[in-house]
C-alpha positions as CSV (number, residue, x, y, z in Angstrom):
1,M,45.9,189.3,142.0
2,F,44.6,188.1,138.7
3,R,46.9,185.0,138.7
4,K,45.8,184.0,142.2
5,I,42.2,184.0,141.0
6,I,42.7,182.1,137.7
7,K,44.8,179.3,139.1
8,P,42.2,177.8,141.5
9,I,39.6,178.0,138.6
10,L,41.8,176.1,136.2
11,F,42.7,173.6,138.9
12,L,39.0,172.9,139.6
13,Q,38.3,172.5,135.9
14,L,41.2,170.1,135.5
15,A,40.1,168.0,138.5
16,T,36.4,167.9,137.2
17,F,37.5,166.9,133.7
18,L,39.8,164.1,134.9
19,T,37.1,162.7,137.1
20,F,34.6,162.7,134.2
21,Q,37.2,161.2,131.9
22,K,38.1,158.5,134.4
23,S,34.4,157.4,134.7
24,L,33.9,157.6,131.0
25,I,36.9,155.4,130.1
26,S,36.3,152.8,132.8
27,Q,32.9,151.9,131.5
28,P,33.9,151.1,127.9
29,N,36.8,149.2,129.3
30,N,34.5,146.7,130.9
31,Y,32.4,146.5,127.8
32,I,35.5,145.9,125.6
33,E,36.6,143.1,127.9
34,E,33.1,141.5,127.6
35,V,33.2,141.7,123.8
36,L,36.7,140.3,123.6
37,E,35.8,137.4,125.8
38,E,33.3,136.0,123.3
39,K,35.2,132.9,122.2
40,K,34.6,130.0,119.8
41,D,36.5,126.8,119.0
42,I,40.2,127.6,118.7
43,V,42.5,126.8,115.8
44,F,46.2,127.2,116.2
45,I,48.1,128.6,113.2
46,D,51.8,128.1,113.0
47,Y,54.0,130.3,110.8
48,E,55.5,127.4,109.0
49,G,52.1,126.0,108.2
50,I,50.8,129.0,106.4
51,S,51.7,127.7,102.9
52,E,49.5,124.6,103.5
53,I,46.5,126.4,105.1
54,I,46.3,129.0,102.4
55,I,44.9,126.4,100.0
56,N,41.6,127.1,101.7
57,N,41.5,130.6,100.2
58,Q,38.4,131.0,97.9
59,E,40.3,133.1,95.4
60,L,43.0,130.4,95.1
61,K,40.3,127.7,94.6
62,S,38.9,129.8,91.8
63,L,42.2,130.0,90.0
64,K,42.7,126.2,90.5
65,E,39.5,125.6,88.6
66,L,40.7,127.8,85.8
67,V,43.8,125.6,85.5
68,T,41.6,122.6,85.3
69,A,39.5,124.3,82.5
70,S,42.7,125.2,80.6
71,S,43.8,121.5,80.9
72,F,40.5,120.2,79.4
73,N,40.7,122.8,76.7
74,L,44.1,121.5,75.7
75,S,42.8,118.0,75.6
76,S,40.0,119.2,73.4
77,K,42.3,120.8,70.9
78,I,44.5,117.7,70.7
79,S,41.4,115.6,70.0
80,Q,41.2,117.4,66.6
81,K,44.0,115.2,65.4
82,Y,41.8,112.1,65.4
83,P,38.9,111.2,63.0
84,S,35.3,112.2,63.9
85,L,32.3,110.0,63.6
86,D,28.8,111.5,63.2
87,L,25.4,109.9,63.0
88,Q,22.7,111.8,61.2
89,A,19.0,110.8,60.5
90,S,16.6,113.0,58.5
91,G,13.7,110.9,59.9
92,L,13.9,108.4,62.7
93,P,11.2,107.4,61.7
94,K,9.5,109.6,59.2
95,Y,5.8,109.2,58.1
96,V,4.5,110.6,54.9
97,A,0.8,110.6,54.0
98,G,-1.0,112.3,51.1
99,E,-3.1,112.1,47.9
100,N,-2.4,113.2,44.4
101,Y,-5.5,114.0,42.2
102,N,-5.4,114.7,38.5
103,S,-8.4,114.6,36.1
104,N,-6.5,112.8,33.4
105,I,-4.9,110.1,35.5
106,T,-5.9,107.9,38.3
107,T,-5.7,109.4,41.8
108,T,-2.7,108.1,43.8
109,K,-2.2,108.0,47.5
110,T,0.8,107.9,49.8
111,S,1.2,106.3,53.2
112,Q,4.7,105.3,54.2
113,F,7.0,105.1,57.2
114,S,10.7,105.6,56.5
115,A,14.1,105.9,58.3
116,N,17.3,107.4,56.8
117,P,20.3,107.1,59.1
118,S,23.7,108.1,57.9
119,L,27.2,107.5,59.4
120,I,29.8,110.2,58.4
121,I,33.5,109.7,59.1
122,R,35.8,112.7,58.7
123,W,39.6,112.9,59.1
124,D,41.4,116.1,58.5
125,L,44.7,115.2,56.9
126,I,46.0,118.8,56.6
127,D,44.4,121.4,58.9
128,P,46.5,124.6,58.9
129,L,44.7,125.9,62.0
130,R,45.0,122.8,64.2
131,G,48.7,123.2,65.1
132,S,48.2,126.8,66.1
133,E,45.1,126.0,68.3
134,I,47.0,123.2,70.1
135,K,50.0,125.5,70.7
136,L,47.7,128.3,72.0
137,A,45.9,125.9,74.4
138,R,49.3,124.6,75.7
139,E,50.7,128.1,76.3
140,N,47.4,129.3,77.9
141,L,47.6,126.3,80.3
142,K,51.2,127.3,81.3
143,I,49.9,130.9,81.9
144,A,47.0,129.6,84.0
145,K,49.4,127.5,86.1
146,N,51.7,130.4,86.5
147,N,48.8,132.7,87.5
148,F,47.8,130.1,90.1
149,E,51.3,130.0,91.5
150,I,51.7,133.7,91.5
151,K,48.5,134.2,93.4
152,R,49.4,131.4,95.9
153,K,52.8,133.0,96.6
154,D,51.1,136.5,96.9
155,L,48.5,135.1,99.3
156,I,51.2,133.4,101.4
157,Q,53.1,136.6,101.7
158,E,49.9,138.5,102.5
159,A,49.0,135.9,105.1
160,R,52.5,136.1,106.6
161,T,52.1,139.9,106.8
162,R,48.8,139.6,108.7
163,Y,50.4,136.9,110.9
164,H,53.3,139.3,111.8
165,K,50.8,142.1,112.4
166,F,48.7,139.9,114.6
167,Q,51.8,138.8,116.5
168,K,53.0,142.4,116.8
169,S,49.7,143.3,118.4
170,Y,50.4,140.9,121.3
171,R,53.7,142.7,121.9
172,N,51.9,146.1,121.7
173,I,49.4,145.0,124.3
174,E,52.2,143.7,126.6
175,N,54.0,147.0,126.2
176,K,50.9,149.1,127.0
177,Q,50.1,146.9,130.0
178,Y,53.6,147.4,131.3
179,S,53.2,151.2,130.8
180,L,49.8,151.0,132.6
181,E,51.5,149.2,135.6
182,L,54.2,151.9,135.7
183,S,51.5,154.5,135.7
184,K,49.7,152.8,138.6
185,I,53.0,152.8,140.6
186,S,53.5,156.5,139.8
187,L,50.0,157.3,140.9
188,N,50.4,155.4,144.1
189,N,53.7,157.2,144.8
190,A,52.2,160.6,144.1
191,Q,49.2,159.8,146.3
192,S,51.5,158.6,149.1
193,K,53.5,161.8,148.9
194,L,50.4,163.9,149.0
195,D,49.2,162.0,152.1
196,A,52.6,162.5,153.7
197,G,52.4,166.2,153.0
198,I,55.4,166.3,150.7
199,G,53.5,166.1,147.4
200,T,50.9,168.2,145.5
201,K,47.4,167.5,144.3
202,F,48.6,168.6,140.8
203,E,51.0,165.7,140.7
204,V,48.3,163.3,141.7
205,L,46.0,164.6,138.9
206,E,48.9,164.5,136.4
207,A,49.5,160.8,137.4
208,E,45.8,160.0,137.0
209,A,45.8,161.6,133.6
210,Q,48.7,159.5,132.5
211,L,47.0,156.4,133.9
212,L,43.8,157.2,131.9
213,R,45.8,157.8,128.7
214,D,47.6,154.5,129.2
215,Q,44.3,152.7,129.8
216,Q,42.8,154.2,126.7
217,T,45.8,153.3,124.6
218,L,45.6,149.7,125.9
219,N,42.0,149.5,124.9
220,E,42.8,150.7,121.4
221,K,45.6,148.0,121.2
222,K,43.2,145.3,122.3
223,I,40.6,146.3,119.6
224,E,43.4,146.5,117.0
225,H,44.5,143.0,118.1
226,E,41.0,141.7,117.6
227,I,40.8,143.3,114.1
228,N,44.1,141.7,113.2
229,K,42.8,138.3,114.2
230,I,39.7,138.8,112.1
231,S,41.9,139.8,109.1
232,L,44.1,136.7,109.5
233,S,41.0,134.4,109.8
234,E,39.5,135.9,106.6
235,I,42.4,135.1,104.3
236,F,42.4,131.5,105.5
237,D,38.6,131.2,105.4
238,I,38.6,130.0,109.0
239,K,35.3,130.3,111.0
240,E,36.8,129.3,114.3
241,D,38.8,131.4,116.7
242,I,42.5,131.4,116.0
243,E,45.7,131.5,118.1
244,I,49.3,131.9,117.1
245,Q,52.7,131.9,118.7
246,Q,52.6,135.1,120.7
247,D,56.4,135.6,121.2
248,Q,57.7,138.1,118.6
249,K,61.1,137.3,117.2
250,I,63.0,137.5,114.0
251,I,62.1,134.6,111.7
252,G,65.5,134.1,110.1
253,F,68.5,135.7,108.4
254,W,69.3,136.8,104.9
255,N,72.7,135.7,103.8
256,Y,72.7,136.8,100.2
257,K,74.2,139.8,98.5
258,L,72.2,142.3,96.5
259,N,73.5,141.0,93.1
260,K,72.5,137.5,94.0
261,N,69.0,138.7,94.9
262,L,68.6,140.5,91.6
263,K,69.9,137.7,89.5
264,E,67.7,135.0,91.1
265,G,64.6,137.3,91.3
266,L,64.7,138.2,87.6
267,T,65.5,134.6,86.5
268,N,62.7,132.9,88.4
269,N,60.0,135.5,88.4
270,L,56.7,134.0,87.1
271,S,55.2,137.3,86.0
272,L,58.2,137.8,83.6
273,K,57.7,134.3,82.3
274,N,54.0,135.0,81.7
275,I,54.9,138.0,79.6
276,I,57.2,135.8,77.5
277,L,54.3,133.3,77.2
278,Q,51.9,136.1,76.2
279,K,54.3,137.2,73.5
280,K,54.3,133.6,72.2
281,V,50.5,133.6,72.3
282,K,50.3,136.7,70.2
283,K,52.8,135.4,67.6
284,T,50.9,132.1,67.4
285,Q,47.7,134.0,66.9
286,A,49.4,136.0,64.1
287,N,50.5,132.8,62.4
288,S,47.1,131.3,62.7
289,F,45.7,134.2,60.7
290,L,48.1,133.4,57.9
291,N,47.4,129.7,58.1
292,A,43.7,130.5,57.7
293,S,44.5,131.3,54.0
294,K,46.0,127.8,53.4
295,P,44.0,124.8,52.1
296,N,42.3,122.3,54.4
297,I,42.4,118.7,53.0
298,Y,40.4,116.0,54.6
299,I,39.0,112.5,53.9
300,S,35.3,111.8,54.4
301,N,33.3,108.6,54.2
302,T,29.5,108.7,54.2
303,F,27.4,105.6,54.6
304,S,23.7,106.2,54.1
305,S,20.8,103.7,54.3
306,T,17.1,103.9,53.8
307,F,14.3,101.7,55.2
308,T,10.7,102.1,54.1
309,K,7.3,100.5,54.8
310,G,4.1,101.3,52.9
311,D,3.4,102.8,49.5
312,I,4.2,106.2,47.9
313,S,2.2,107.6,45.0
314,S,0.2,104.3,44.5
315,V,-3.4,103.8,43.5
316,V,-3.9,101.1,46.1
317,I,-1.9,101.3,49.4
318,D,-0.2,98.1,50.4
319,P,0.7,98.6,54.1
320,D,2.9,95.5,54.1
321,E,5.2,96.7,51.3
322,Y,8.7,97.4,52.5
323,G,12.1,98.2,51.0
324,S,15.7,99.2,51.9
325,G,18.8,100.5,50.3
326,Y,22.2,101.9,51.1
327,T,25.1,103.9,49.6
328,N,28.7,104.4,50.7
329,T,30.7,107.4,49.5
330,I,34.5,107.9,50.1
331,S,36.1,111.2,49.0
332,L,39.2,113.3,49.3
333,N,38.1,116.9,49.9
334,L,39.6,120.4,49.6
335,S,38.5,123.6,51.3
336,W,40.5,126.8,50.5
337,N,39.7,130.3,51.4
338,L,41.3,132.1,48.5
339,F,40.4,135.7,49.3
340,N,38.7,137.6,52.1
341,G,39.6,141.2,51.4
342,G,42.9,141.3,53.3
343,Q,41.2,140.5,56.7
344,N,43.7,137.8,57.6
345,Q,46.7,139.9,56.7
346,N,45.6,142.8,58.8
347,S,44.8,140.6,61.7
348,Y,48.3,139.1,61.4
349,K,49.9,142.6,61.6
350,S,47.7,143.5,64.6
351,S,48.8,140.4,66.5
352,Q,52.5,141.1,65.6
353,A,52.2,144.6,67.0
354,E,50.7,143.2,70.2
355,A,53.6,140.8,70.5
356,R,56.1,143.7,70.2
357,A,54.2,145.5,72.9
358,E,54.9,142.6,75.3
359,D,58.7,143.4,74.9
360,Y,58.1,146.8,76.5
361,S,55.9,145.3,79.3
362,Y,58.8,142.9,80.0
363,K,61.4,145.6,80.3
364,N,59.1,147.7,82.4
365,L,58.3,144.9,84.9
366,K,62.0,144.0,85.0
367,N,62.8,147.5,86.1
368,V,60.0,147.5,88.7
369,L,61.3,144.2,90.1
370,K,64.8,145.5,90.4
371,T,63.5,148.4,92.3
372,R,61.4,146.3,94.6
373,I,64.1,143.8,95.3
374,S,66.7,146.6,96.0
375,K,64.3,148.4,98.3
376,A,63.4,145.3,100.3
377,Y,67.1,144.4,100.7
378,L,68.1,147.9,101.8
379,N,65.1,148.2,104.1
380,L,66.1,144.8,105.6
381,K,69.6,146.2,106.4
382,L,68.0,149.4,107.8
383,N,65.7,147.4,110.1
384,E,68.7,145.3,111.3
385,E,70.2,148.6,112.5
386,K,66.9,149.7,114.0
387,I,66.6,146.4,116.0
388,L,70.1,146.9,117.4
389,S,69.6,150.6,118.2
390,S,66.2,150.0,119.8
391,L,67.6,147.3,122.0
392,K,70.2,149.7,123.3
393,E,67.6,152.4,123.7
394,I,65.4,150.1,125.8
395,S,68.3,149.2,128.0
396,S,69.2,152.9,128.5
397,M,65.6,154.0,129.1
398,K,65.1,151.3,131.7
399,E,68.1,152.5,133.6
400,S,67.0,156.1,133.1
401,L,63.5,155.3,134.4
402,R,65.0,153.5,137.4
403,L,67.2,156.5,138.3
404,S,64.4,158.9,137.7
405,R,62.1,157.0,140.1
406,L,64.9,157.0,142.7
407,R,65.4,160.7,142.3
408,Y,61.6,161.3,142.6
409,D,61.4,159.2,145.7
410,V,64.0,161.3,147.5
411,G,62.5,164.5,146.2
412,I,65.1,165.8,143.8
413,S,63.1,165.1,140.7
414,T,59.5,165.8,139.6
415,L,56.8,163.5,138.6
416,K,56.7,165.1,135.2
417,D,60.3,164.0,134.6
418,L,59.4,160.5,135.7
419,L,56.4,160.3,133.4
420,I,58.6,161.5,130.5
421,R,61.1,158.7,131.1
422,Q,58.2,156.2,131.3
423,S,56.9,157.4,128.0
424,D,60.4,157.2,126.5
425,L,60.7,153.6,127.5
426,S,57.3,152.8,126.0
427,N,58.3,154.4,122.8
428,A,61.6,152.5,122.7
429,Q,59.8,149.2,123.2
430,S,57.4,150.2,120.4
431,K,60.4,151.0,118.1
432,N,61.9,147.6,118.8
433,T,58.5,145.9,118.1
434,N,58.1,147.8,114.8
435,A,61.7,147.1,113.8
436,I,61.3,143.3,114.2
437,Y,57.9,143.5,112.5
438,N,59.3,145.3,109.5
439,Y,62.4,143.1,109.4
440,N,60.3,140.0,109.2
441,L,58.2,141.6,106.4
442,N,61.3,142.4,104.4
443,L,62.4,138.8,104.8
444,D,59.1,137.5,103.5
445,E,59.2,140.0,100.6
446,L,62.7,139.0,99.6
447,E,61.7,135.3,99.6
448,R,58.7,136.2,97.5
449,L,60.7,138.3,95.0
450,T,63.8,136.2,94.7
451,F,62.6,132.6,95.3
452,L,65.6,132.2,97.7
453,E,65.1,130.9,101.2
454,K,65.9,132.6,104.5
455,S,68.4,130.8,106.8
456,N,68.1,129.9,110.5
457,N,71.8,130.7,110.8
458,C,73.3,134.1,110.4
459,I,76.5,134.5,108.4
460,D,78.5,137.6,108.9
461,K,80.2,138.0,105.5
462,D,82.4,140.9,106.7
463,N,83.8,138.6,109.4
464,I,84.2,141.5,111.8
465,S,83.6,140.0,115.3
466,E,84.4,143.3,117.0
467,R,81.5,145.1,115.2
468,E,78.1,144.7,116.8
469,T,75.8,143.1,114.2
470,I,72.5,141.3,114.2
471,C,74.4,138.0,114.0
472,N,76.3,138.3,117.3
473,T,73.7,140.4,119.1
474,L,70.7,138.0,118.7
475,K,72.6,134.7,119.2
């Protein structure tokens, strides 16, 4: 008796809830469509053109300016090899006026204009710091160029990742739209059976619930798609609306063995090269501290001249009196810091210790790179298998759904079983989408880490035509 009472109550609550949920979801759906229809000028982005468009990135432009600054700094240090010419003037002009009174002598006055220009030429014949400074500037320029290239490649990989993610969202929307259409068919079938007297209201409500879930999931995928578009636009600094190739497919094949990947990746890695350069910088700095204790020998030539008009310390001022004179001095000079309390020696030891620290950084980064390359390679192989297995699963689930619908139509299966098969098909399609997405990410990562290029042709190195591989399956 209790069960007979509770079932109609639950049935009424379920019907009320689904009616409310249906009206609640349909309203945001219209609003979402209105938001997503706000379009601007469209820019088409091709996958192959990412490396050219990425130059618009603001962070990359900043690093490019740093390369320019390092280049000018090197030119500045090289200029120290050449003589310098300075113009000095203690008064240009200078006017002196005054009066000198003494009780024992006649009072004298001063009123005079003067100019004292000097030309000084200096040429450092032996500058112990000059060579180190030029070497440091040259190595810092190489580091700046490497940093620019590292960031460019990182941004290309990140842009490609966002591109694949944006492309995947197209596939997700298609998948959920397909599921939504299947749910509409299931709801129509359930309603037709109810109208014919061979179905139940519970099946209709269950079909409506599945339809609402699919509609909500589709809305989520559309919002996710728009977010992915914004993310892709941001990295390119594009203000217009963007479009890409919507068809998701694998972007190439990787025909290299793991040992080849490791060898090329460690040989060409720019971060490892930067560590080597940083070690050279530290050693050069250490040598510069020792060189600071060596003598500096230079030639100087000073040409001084004096021009005057007027009198100085004269009883009667003659404003028309004038005079001039010059001197020229050439000398060989020596500057030598003999002792500074051991400061240079301690600084030398400090820089040497920093140089040794770079050895450990190099070994650590080398191990990290080996791990990253190996993981990317193994994940690529794993996703190859996932692509193949998901394709088989999609084929099986389509056939299973077809048979389940036939069984439901003739009354030997339930709507619940049909909806489960429908959900299984959607999941299989999502697996395939994710497998292709991750496979493409692994390809991009391997290109970034190894400096090798993916191929448009697949080479089955095992040469086993009977075995199903990504080579013969996706041809």
